[in-house]
C-alpha positions as protocol buffer text, in pm:
chain_id: "A"
residue {
  index: 1
  type: MET
  ca { x: 6 y: -3 z: -13 }
}
residue {
  index: 2
  type: LYS
  ca { x: 282 y: 224 z: 76 }
}
residue {
  index: 3
  type: ASN
  ca { x: 463 y: 191 z: -266 }
}
residue {
  index: 4
  type: ILE
  ca { x: 107 y: 252 z: -420 }
}
residue {
  index: 5
  type: ILE
  ca { x: 74 y: 555 z: -244 }
}
residue {
  index: 6
  type: LYS
  ca { x: 435 y: 673 z: -337 }
}
residue {
  index: 7
  type: ASP
  ca { x: 432 y: 572 z: -716 }
}
residue {
  index: 8
  type: THR
  ca { x: 84 y: 778 z: -751 }
}
residue {
  index: 9
  type: ASP
  ca { x: 43 y: 1122 z: -853 }
}
residue {
  index: 10
  type: SER
  ca { x: -65 y: 1306 z: -555 }
}
residue {
  index: 11
  type: ASN
  ca { x: -308 y: 1503 z: -756 }
}
residue {
  index: 12
  type: PHE
  ca { x: -489 y: 1221 z: -864 }
}
residue {
  index: 13
  type: LEU
  ca { x: -463 y: 1044 z: -544 }
}
residue {
  index: 14
  type: LYS
  ca { x: -645 y: 1344 z: -368 }
}
residue {
  index: 15
  type: TRP
  ca { x: -898 y: 1330 z: -635 }
}
residue {
  index: 16
  type: ALA
  ca { x: -969 y: 992 z: -611 }
}
residue {
  index: 17
  type: ILE
  ca { x: -1012 y: 971 z: -232 }
}
residue {
  index: 18
  type: ASN
  ca { x: -1229 y: 1258 z: -255 }
}
residue {
  index: 19
  type: GLN
  ca { x: -1451 y: 1053 z: -529 }
}
residue {
  index: 20
  type: ILE
  ca { x: -1475 y: 780 z: -330 }
}
residue {
  index: 21
  type: VAL
  ca { x: -1583 y: 950 z: 27 }
}
residue {
  index: 22
  type: ASN
  ca { x: -1804 y: 1178 z: -167 }
}
residue {
  index: 23
  type: TRP
  ca { x: -1988 y: 948 z: -403 }
}
residue {
  index: 24
  type: LYS
  ca { x: -2369 y: 972 z: -359 }
}
residue {
  index: 25
  type: ASN
  ca { x: -2473 y: 694 z: -586 }
}
residue {
  index: 26
  type: THR
  ca { x: -2797 y: 540 z: -462 }
}
residue {
  index: 27
  type: VAL
  ca { x: -2896 y: 335 z: -765 }
}
residue {
  index: 28
  type: VAL
  ca { x: -2746 y: -4 z: -885 }
}
residue {
  index: 29
  type: PRO
  ca { x: -2811 y: -104 z: -1213 }
}
residue {
  index: 30
  type: GLN
  ca { x: -2987 y: -431 z: -1220 }
}
residue {
  index: 31
  type: ASN
  ca { x: -2745 y: -593 z: -1491 }
}
residue {
  index: 32
  type: CYS
  ca { x: -2434 y: -478 z: -1276 }
}
residue {
  index: 33
  type: ILE
  ca { x: -2222 y: -769 z: -1131 }
}
residue {
  index: 34
  type: HIS
  ca { x: -1967 y: -692 z: -862 }
}
residue {
  index: 35
  type: ILE
  ca { x: -1651 y: -925 z: -887 }
}
residue {
  index: 36
  type: HIS
  ca { x: -1431 y: -815 z: -584 }
}
residue {
  index: 37
  type: GLY
  ca { x: -1114 y: -952 z: -458 }
}
residue {
  index: 38
  type: THR
  ca { x: -1102 y: -1087 z: -70 }
}
residue {
  index: 39
  type: ASN
  ca { x: -758 y: -926 z: -27 }
}
residue {
  index: 40
  type: ASP
  ca { x: -823 y: -561 z: -184 }
}
residue {
  index: 41
  type: HIS
  ca { x: -683 y: -328 z: 78 }
}
residue {
  index: 42
  type: ILE
  ca { x: -773 y: -18 z: -88 }
}
residue {
  index: 43
  type: LEU
  ca { x: -1144 y: -91 z: -114 }
}
residue {
  index: 44
  type: PRO
  ca { x: -1209 y: -372 z: 143 }
}
residue {
  index: 45
  type: ALA
  ca { x: -1487 y: -589 z: 46 }
}
residue {
  index: 46
  type: LYS
  ca { x: -1600 y: -599 z: 398 }
}
residue {
  index: 47
  type: TYR
  ca { x: -1795 y: -267 z: 306 }
}
residue {
  index: 48
  type: LEU
  ca { x: -1947 y: -351 z: -37 }
}
residue {
  index: 49
  type: LYS
  ca { x: -2216 y: -554 z: -171 }
}
residue {
  index: 50
  type: VAL
  ca { x: -1985 y: -828 z: -372 }
}
residue {
  index: 51
  type: ASP
  ca { x: -2181 y: -1079 z: -600 }
}
residue {
  index: 52
  type: TYR
  ca { x: -1852 y: -1275 z: -652 }
}
residue {
  index: 53
  type: SER
  ca { x: -1548 y: -1313 z: -461 }
}
residue {
  index: 54
  type: ILE
  ca { x: -1181 y: -1363 z: -589 }
}
residue {
  index: 55
  type: LYS
  ca { x: -984 y: -1538 z: -333 }
}
residue {
  index: 56
  type: ASN
  ca { x: -683 y: -1357 z: -261 }
}
residue {
  index: 57
  type: GLY
  ca { x: -774 y: -1101 z: -514 }
}
residue {
  index: 58
  type: GLY
  ca { x: -620 y: -755 z: -457 }
}
residue {
  index: 59
  type: HIS
  ca { x: -720 y: -421 z: -601 }
}
residue {
  index: 60
  type: PHE
  ca { x: -531 y: -515 z: -894 }
}
residue {
  index: 61
  type: MET
  ca { x: -647 y: -840 z: -964 }
}
residue {
  index: 62
  type: THR
  ca { x: -729 y: -776 z: -1338 }
}
residue {
  index: 63
  type: VAL
  ca { x: -367 y: -871 z: -1364 }
}
residue {
  index: 64
  type: ASN
  ca { x: -284 y: -1190 z: -1169 }
}
residue {
  index: 65
  type: LYS
  ca { x: -649 y: -1294 z: -1140 }
}
residue {
  index: 66
  type: ALA
  ca { x: -754 y: -1301 z: -1505 }
}
residue {
  index: 67
  type: ASN
  ca { x: -834 y: -1662 z: -1534 }
}
residue {
  index: 68
  type: GLU
  ca { x: -1057 y: -1664 z: -1245 }
}
residue {
  index: 69
  type: ILE
  ca { x: -1233 y: -1328 z: -1345 }
}
residue {
  index: 70
  type: GLU
  ca { x: -1296 y: -1464 z: -1706 }
}
residue {
  index: 71
  type: LYS
  ca { x: -1425 y: -1803 z: -1560 }
}
residue {
  index: 72
  type: ILE
  ca { x: -1718 y: -1564 z: -1387 }
}
residue {
  index: 73
  type: ILE
  ca { x: -1770 y: -1386 z: -1675 }
}
residue {
  index: 74
  type: LYS
  ca { x: -1818 y: -1670 z: -1914 }
}
residue {
  index: 75
  type: MET
  ca { x: -2043 y: -1842 z: -1693 }
}
residue {
  index: 76
  type: LEU
  ca { x: -2261 y: -1512 z: -1659 }
}
residue {
  index: 77
  type: CYS
  ca { x: -2297 y: -1513 z: -2045 }
}
residue {
  index: 78
  type: SER
  ca { x: -2366 y: -1859 z: -2125 }
}
């Protein structure tokens, strides 16, 4: 986490935190499926409504857990 923050542009980081903290969305589209990693320390799953969990998936799991995510998407599309 420290490395992510260190390597992130400070203006973007301030903007992103502000967007997350002040997001007022109350409508979840019916066709929205939430796939989330159990090891995401930036946006912990315990604060979210998750439809599918990826064991040990972190915030950037699209890189190292792509096969597991792909299986869920293919299952949903079949």
